[in-house]
KOLDRENGU-468440 format. One record per residue: x, y, z of N, C-alpha, C, O in turn; residue in three letters. Coordinates in steps of 0.2 Angstrom, whole numbers, padded with zeros to 4 digits, always signed. Layout:
XYZXYZXYZXYZALA;...
! end
This chain:
+0378-0296+0668+0382-0297+0664+0380-0298+0656+0382-0296+0651MET;+0376-0302+0657+0372-0302+0650+0369-0296+0647+0368-0296+0641LYS;+0366-0292+0650+0363-0285+0648+0370-0281+0648+0370-0279+0642SER;+0375-0280+0650+0381-0276+0649+0382-0280+0641+0382-0276+0637ALA;+0382-0286+0640+0385-0290+0634+0379-0284+0628+0381-0281+0623ALA;+0375-0284+0629+0369-0285+0626+0370-0276+0622+0368-0275+0616LEU;+0372-0273+0627+0372-0266+0627+0379-0264+0623+0379-0259+0619LEU;+0384-0268+0625+0390-0269+0621+0388-0269+0611+0390-0265+0607ASN;+0383-0276+0611+0384-0278+0607+0378-0273+0600+0377-0275+0595HIS;+0377-0268+0603+0370-0265+0602+0374-0258+0599+0371-0253+0598ALA;+0381-0259+0598+0382-0253+0595+0389-0256+0589+0393-0252+0588SER;+0389-0263+0587+0394-0266+0585+0390-0269+0577+0386-0272+0576ARG;+0395-0265+0572+0393-0269+0566+0389-0275+0566+0389-0278+0571PRO;+0385-0277+0558+0382-0284+0557+0388-0289+0558+0387-0294+0561ASP;+0394-0286+0553+0399-0293+0551+0402-0294+0560+0403-0300+0562ALA;+0403-0289+0563+0408-0291+0570+0401-0298+0575+0402-0304+0577ALA;+0394-0293+0573+0391-0298+0577+0389-0307+0574+0388-0312+0578LEU;+0389-0305+0566+0391-0312+0563+0395-0317+0565+0394-0323+0565LEU;+0401-0313+0566+0407-0319+0567+0408-0319+0575+0412-0323+0577GLU;+0404-0316+0579+0404-0318+0587+0399-0323+0587+0400-0329+0588ALA;+0394-0321+0584+0387-0327+0584+0391-0334+0580+0391-0340+0583MET;+0394-0333+0575+0398-0340+0572+0402-0344+0578+0403-0350+0577GLN;+0404-0341+0582+0408-0343+0587+0405-0346+0593+0407-0349+0597ALA;+0399-0344+0593+0392-0348+0598+0390-0341+0603+0387-0342+0608GLY;+0392-0336+0602+0389-0329+0606+0382-0329+0606+0379-0328+0600ASP;+0379-0330+0610+0370-0329+0610+0369-0323+0611+0364-0321+0608GLU;+0372-0318+0614+0371-0310+0614+0370-0306+0608+0366-0301+0608THR;+0374-0311+0603+0375-0307+0596+0371-0310+0593+0370-0306+0588ALA;+0368-0315+0593+0364-0318+0590+0359-0315+0592+0355-0313+0587PHE;+0356-0314+0598+0350-0309+0602+0351-0303+0598+0346-0302+0595ALA;+0355-0298+0596+0355-0293+0595+0354-0292+0585+0352-0287+0581GLU;+0357-0297+0583+0353-0298+0576+0345-0299+0575+0342-0297+0570LEU;+0344-0303+0579+0336-0304+0580+0335-0299+0581+0334-0297+0575TYR;+0336-0294+0586+0333-0288+0589+0333-0284+0582+0329-0280+0580LYS;+0337-0285+0579+0337-0279+0573+0334-0280+0568+0331-0275+0566ARG;+0333-0286+0564+0331-0289+0558+0324-0292+0560+0322-0295+0555TYR;+0319-0293+0566+0315-0299+0566+0309-0295+0564+0304-0298+0561SER;+0308-0287+0567+0303-0284+0565+0302-0283+0558+0296-0283+0556TYR;+0307-0281+0553+0308-0280+0546+0306-0286+0544+0300-0286+0543GLN;+0308-0291+0544+0306-0298+0542+0300-0301+0543+0297-0305+0540LEU;+0297-0297+0549+0291-0301+0550+0285-0297+0545+0280-0299+0542PHE;+0288-0289+0546+0283-0284+0539+0284-0287+0533+0280-0285+0529ASN;+0290-0292+0529+0288-0292+0523+0285-0297+0524+0281-0298+0519VAL;+0285-0303+0528+0282-0310+0529+0275-0309+0528+0271-0312+0524ALA;+0272-0304+0532+0264-0303+0533+0262-0299+0528+0256-0300+0527TYR;+0266-0295+0525+0265-0290+0517+0262-0295+0513+0257-0295+0509GLY;+0266-0300+0515+0267-0305+0507+0259-0309+0509+0255-0309+0505LYS;+0259-0311+0513+0254-0316+0516+0247-0316+0521+0243-0320+0522LEU;+0248-0310+0523+0243-0307+0526+0240-0311+0532+0234-0311+0534LYS;+0246-0316+0535+0243-0320+0541+0248-0320+0547+0253-0324+0546ASN;+0248-0317+0551+0251-0317+0558+0256-0321+0559+0262-0321+0558ARG;+0251-0327+0561+0253-0333+0565+0258-0335+0560+0264-0335+0562GLU;+0257-0336+0554+0261-0340+0548+0269-0334+0546+0274-0337+0544VAL;+0270-0328+0547+0273-0324+0546+0278-0325+0553+0284-0326+0553ALA;+0274-0324+0558+0279-0326+0563+0282-0333+0564+0287-0334+0567GLU;+0278-0336+0562+0282-0344+0562+0289-0345+0557+0294-0348+0559GLU;+0287-0342+0551+0293-0341+0546+0298-0336+0549+0304-0339+0549LEU;+0298-0329+0551+0303-0329+0555+0306-0332+0560+0312-0332+0561VAL;+0303-0335+0564+0306-0339+0570+0309-0345+0568+0314-0347+0572GLN;+0308-0349+0562+0311-0354+0559+0318-0349+0555+0324-0352+0556ASP;+0317-0344+0552+0323-0341+0549+0328-0341+0554+0334-0343+0553LEU;+0326-0337+0560+0332-0336+0565+0334-0343+0568+0339-0343+0571PHE;+0329-0348+0569+0332-0356+0572+0337-0358+0568+0343-0359+0570GLU;+0334-0359+0561+0340-0360+0556+0347-0357+0556+0353-0359+0555THR;+0346-0351+0557+0354-0346+0559+0356-0350+0562+0361-0354+0560LEU;+0353-0350+0567+0359-0350+0573+0362-0358+0574+0367-0360+0575TRP;+0356-0363+0573+0360-0370+0572+0364-0372+0568+0368-0376+0570SER;+0364-0370+0562+0370-0370+0556+0373-0362+0556+0374-0359+0551LYS;+0377-0360+0563+0380-0354+0564+0386-0355+0561+0389-0351+0557ARG;+0389-0362+0562+0396-0364+0558+0397-0364+0552+0402-0363+0550SER;+0392-0367+0549+0392-0371+0542+0389-0368+0537+0390-0370+0532THR;+0384-0360+0538+0381-0357+0534+0386-0352+0531+0390-0349+0534ALA;+0385-0352+0524+0390-0346+0522+0385-0338+0519+0382-0337+0514GLN;+0387-0334+0527+0384-0330+0526+0392-0323+0525+0397-0322+0527VAL;+0388-0320+0521+0394-0314+0520+0388-0307+0522+0391-0303+0525GLN;+0383-0306+0521+0379-0299+0524+0373-0301+0526+0369-0303+0522GLN;+0373-0303+0534+0367-0305+0538+0360-0302+0534+0356-0306+0533VAL;+0359-0295+0532+0353-0292+0531+0352-0296+0524+0348-0301+0523GLY;+0357-0295+0518+0355-0299+0513+0354-0306+0513+0350-0308+0509ASN;+0357-0312+0516+0356-0318+0518+0351-0317+0523+0348-0323+0522TYR;+0347-0313+0528+0341-0315+0530+0334-0315+0525+0330-0319+0524LEU;+0335-0309+0522+0328-0306+0518+0329-0311+0510+0324-0312+0507PHE;+0335-0313+0508+0333-0318+0503+0332-0326+0504+0330-0330+0499ALA;+0332-0328+0512+0330-0334+0514+0323-0334+0516+0318-0337+0515ALA;+0324-0329+0519+0314-0326+0519+0310-0327+0513+0305-0330+0513LEU;+0312-0325+0508+0309-0324+0502+0309-0330+0498+0307-0330+0492ARG;+0313-0337+0501+0313-0341+0497+0307-0345+0501+0302-0348+0498TYR;+0306-0346+0510+0301-0349+0513+0296-0345+0513+0290-0347+0515ARG;+0296-0340+0511+0287-0339+0509+0285-0340+0500+0279-0339+0497ILE;+0289-0342+0497+0288-0345+0491+0287-0351+0491+0284-0353+0486ILE;+0290-0358+0496+0291-0363+0498+0284-0363+0501+0280-0368+0499ASN;+0281-0360+0504+0275-0359+0510+0269-0358+0504+0264-0360+0506TYR;+0269-0353+0498+0263-0351+0496+0263-0358+0492+0257-0361+0492ILE;+0268-0361+0489+0265-0367+0485+0265-0372+0486+0264-0377+0482LYS;+0268-0373+0493+0264-0379+0497+0256-0378+0500+0253-0383+0501SER;+0255-0372+0501+0247-0371+0503+0244-0371+0496+0238-0369+0496GLU;+0247-0373+0491+0241-0372+0486+0240-0380+0484+0235-0383+0483LYS;+0247-0384+0484+0246-0392+0483+0242-0393+0492+0239-0398+0491VAL;+0241-0392+0497+0238-0392+0503+0230-0391+0500+0227-0396+0499ARG;+0227-0385+0497+0221-0385+0496+0219-0389+0491+0213-0391+0491THR;+0224-0391+0486+0221-0396+0482+0219-0403+0484+0214-0407+0483SER;+0225-0405+0487+0220-0411+0493+0216-0410+0497+0213-0415+0498TYR;+0214-0404+0500+0209-0403+0504+0202-0404+0499+0197-0407+0501GLU;+0202-0401+0492+0197-0402+0490+0198-0409+0485+0195-0409+0480PHE;+0201-0412+0486+0200-0418+0482+0197-0425+0489+0195-0430+0488PHE;+0198-0423+0495+0196-0427+0502+0189-0426+0500+0185-0430+0500CYS;+0187-0418+0498+0182-0416+0501+0177-0421+0496+0172-0424+0498HIS;+0180-0420+0489+0175-0425+0483+0173-0432+0484+0168-0436+0482LEU;+0180-0433+0487+0179-0441+0488+0176-0442+0494+0174-0448+0495ASN;+0174-0438+0499+0168-0439+0505+0161-0438+0504+0156-0441+0506GLN;+0162-0434+0499+0154-0432+0494+0152-0436+0489+0146-0435+0487SER;+0155-0441+0487+0153-0446+0482+0148-0450+0479+0147-0451+0474GLU;+0145-0450+0485+0137-0453+0486+0132-0447+0483+0126-0448+0480ALA;+0135-0442+0484+0129-0437+0483+0129-0434+0476+0125-0429+0474ASP;+0135-0438+0471+0137-0435+0464+0134-0439+0461+0131-0444+0463ARG;+0133-0437+0455+0132-0441+0449+0137-0444+0445+0142-0445+0448GLY;+0136-0447+0439+0140-0450+0436+0145-0447+0435+0150-0448+0438THR;+0146-0441+0429+0151-0436+0429+0154-0434+0433+0160-0432+0430GLU;+0153-0433+0437+0157-0430+0445+0160-0436+0448+0165-0435+0452ALA;+0159-0442+0446+0162-0448+0449+0169-0450+0444+0175-0451+0446THR;+0166-0449+0437+0172-0451+0435+0178-0446+0435+0184-0447+0434VAL;+0175-0440+0435+0180-0434+0437+0185-0435+0443+0191-0433+0443ALA;+0181-0437+0446+0185-0437+0454+0190-0446+0454+0195-0447+0457LEU;+0187-0449+0450+0192-0456+0446+0199-0454+0444+0204-0456+0445ASN;+0196-0448+0438+0202-0445+0435+0208-0443+0440+0214-0445+0441ASP;+0205-0436+0443+0209-0436+0448+0214-0440+0453+0220-0439+0454LEU;+0207-0447+0454+0212-0451+0461+0219-0453+0457+0224-0453+0460ASN;+0218-0455+0450+0221-0458+0444+0228-0453+0444+0234-0455+0444GLU;+0224-0447+0442+0233-0442+0445+0235-0442+0450+0241-0443+0449ALA;+0234-0443+0456+0237-0442+0459+0240-0449+0463+0245-0448+0467LEU;+0238-0454+0462+0242-0461+0462+0248-0461+0456+0253-0463+0457ALA;+0245-0458+0450+0252-0458+0447+0258-0453+0448+0264-0455+0449ALA;+0256-0447+0449+0260-0442+0454+0266-0446+0459+0273-0445+0459GLY;+0261-0450+0462+0266-0452+0468+0270-0459+0466+0275-0461+0469MET;+0268-0462+0461+0272-0466+0457+0280-0463+0454+0285-0467+0454GLN;+0280-0458+0453+0287-0454+0450+0290-0452+0456+0296-0451+0456HIS;+0286-0452+0462+0292-0451+0469+0296-0455+0471+0294-0461+0469LEU;+0301-0455+0473+0305-0459+0477+0303-0463+0484+0300-0459+0488SER;+0303-0467+0485+0300-0470+0492+0301-0465+0497+0296-0465+0500GLU;+0305-0461+0498+0308-0456+0503+0306-0450+0502+0305-0445+0506LYS;+0304-0449+0495+0301-0440+0494+0295-0442+0496+0292-0439+0501THR;+0291-0449+0492+0283-0450+0496+0283-0451+0504+0277-0451+0507GLN;+0287-0451+0506+0286-0451+0514+0286-0444+0517+0282-0442+0521GLU;+0291-0440+0514+0291-0434+0516+0287-0430+0512+0286-0424+0515VAL;+0284-0430+0507+0277-0428+0505+0270-0429+0509+0266-0424+0511PHE;+0269-0435+0509+0264-0440+0515+0266-0436+0523+0261-0435+0527ARG;+0270-0435+0525+0271-0432+0533+0269-0425+0533+0264-0422+0537LEU;+0271-0421+0527+0272-0414+0528+0265-0411+0524+0264-0406+0526SER;+0261-0413+0521+0256-0411+0517+0249-0416+0519+0244-0414+0518ARG;+0251-0422+0521+0244-0424+0523+0243-0427+0532+0237-0428+0534LEU;+0250-0427+0535+0249-0425+0541+0254-0420+0546+0255-0420+0552GLU;+0254-0416+0543+0255-0409+0546+0261-0408+0549+0262-0403+0553GLN;+0266-0412+0548+0272-0412+0551+0277-0406+0548+0278-0404+0542TYR;+0278-0402+0554+0284-0397+0552+0291-0401+0548+0293-0407+0549THR;+0293-0395+0544+0301-0398+0543+0305-0401+0547+0308-0406+0545ILE;+0307-0398+0555+0312-0401+0559+0309-0409+0563+0313-0413+0567PRO;+0303-0410+0562+0300-0415+0565+0300-0420+0559+0300-0426+0561GLU;+0300-0417+0553+0301-0425+0548+0308-0425+0547+0311-0431+0546ILE;+0312-0420+0549+0320-0422+0550+0320-0428+0555+0322-0433+0553SER;+0317-0426+0561+0317-0431+0567+0316-0440+0564+0320-0445+0565LEU;+0310-0440+0560+0306-0444+0559+0309-0450+0554+0309-0457+0555ARG;+0312-0446+0549+0315-0452+0544+0324-0451+0545+0328-0455+0544VAL;+0325-0447+0546+0332-0448+0550+0335-0443+0544+0340-0445+0541ASN;+0333-0438+0544+0338-0433+0536+0338-0427+0540+0335-0426+0546LEU;+0343-0422+0534+0343-0417+0537+0339-0412+0536+0335-0414+0532SER;+0338-0407+0538+0331-0403+0537+0334-0402+0530+0329-0402+0526GLU;+0340-0400+0526+0339-0398+0521+0339-0404+0513+0338-0402+0507LYS;+0339-0409+0516+0337-0415+0512+0329-0415+0513+0325-0414+0508THR;+0328-0415+0519+0319-0415+0520+0316-0409+0513+0313-0410+0507VAL;+0318-0403+0516+0316-0399+0511+0318-0398+0502+0314-0395+0498GLU;+0323-0401+0501+0325-0404+0495+0319-0408+0493+0315-0405+0489TYR;+0317-0415+0496+0313-0421+0494+0307-0415+0493+0304-0415+0487HIS;+0304-0411+0499+0298-0408+0497+0296-0404+0491+0291-0403+0487LEU;+0303-0402+0493+0302-0396+0482+0300-0398+0479+0295-0396+0476ARG;+0306-0405+0477+0304-0410+0471+0297-0413+0472+0293-0413+0467LYS;+0293-0417+0479+0286-0417+0478+0283-0413+0475+0280-0415+0469SER;+0282-0407+0479+0278-0402+0476+0279-0399+0470+0276-0394+0468LEU;+0283-0401+0467+0284-0399+0461+0281-0403+0455+0279-0401+0450LYS;+0282-0410+0457+0280-0413+0452+0271-0413+0455+0267-0411+0451LEU;+0269-0415+0460+0262-0415+0461+0257-0409+0459+0251-0409+0458MET;+0262-0404+0458+0256-0398+0455+0257-0399+0449+0252-0396+0446ARG;+0262-0402+0444+0259-0404+0438+0254-0408+0436+0251-0407+0430LEU;+0253-0413+0441+0249-0418+0440+0242-0417+0442+0238-0421+0441TYR;+0241-0411+0445+0235-0408+0450+0232-0402+0444+0226-0403+0442LEU;+0236-0398+0442+0235-0393+0438+0227-0393+0433+0222-0389+0433ARG;+0228-0399+0429+0223-0401+0423+0215-0402+0427+0209-0401+0425HIS;+0217-0405+0432+0211-0410+0435+0209-0406+0439+0203-0407+0440PHE;+0211-0401+0443+0208-0397+0447+0203-0390+0442+0198-0387+0444LEU;+0205-0390+0437+0203-0384+0433+0197-0389+0428+0192-0386+0427MET;+0197-0394+0427+0193-0398+0426+0186-0401+0431+0180-0402+0429LEU;+0189-0401+0437+0183-0403+0441+0181-0397+0444+0175-0397+0446ILE;+0184-0390+0444+0180-0384+0448+0173-0383+0448+0170-0381+0452TRP;+0170-0384+0440+0163-0383+0443+0159-0389+0446+0153-0388+0446PRO;+0162-0393+0449+0158-0400+0452+0158-0395+0460+0154-0398+0464LEU;+0161-0389+0462+0161-0388+0470+0151-0385+0468+0148-0384+0474LEU;+0149-0384+0464+0143-0380+0465+0138-0383+0466+0133-0382+0468PHE;+0141-0391+0464+0135-0396+0467+0136-0400+0475+0132-0404+0477PHE;+0142-0397+0477+0145-0400+0484+0142-0396+0489+0144-0391+0489ILE;+0138-0397+0494+0135-0396+0500+0140-0396+0504+0139-0394+0510LYS;
! end
């Protein structure tokens, strides 16, 4: 029965599949996935050069499409999917920059005993910048930032832990990343030469 439905959906236009999916038709959703997932993966992989991350972004995109099928304002499926994927790619790249900055900071912190006074001063300045940045975040935004960037929880996992919608979690994360990038930018440039002294 399901295979017959899939065959029937294969000849239907996107608009009809979207309407059926919004009514809860899983086979219509499966057909949309079949039509667009490979193209979306190619776009993500082309930008990120990471197969696992590209697959994860595409899967997350379709999970969101299905979970919000009755409330999402979608006019044209193709345009919506590619625009949403671009947003996810940009957000991933930004979050990776912050994550890399924190890893660098932690590496410096662990190696403090091996550095001289100049390096210690630079590390203290960076530590103060991080603390200052965190103070400008609300308590909830700090929690989302910590869970995402320091403890590596996914957005759905954070949503469950802090009892907020995924969209609200994404809002807090974007807000925190934007501010922390501003606080980290200057200090990363300042202490970059210290990498030569770290083994």
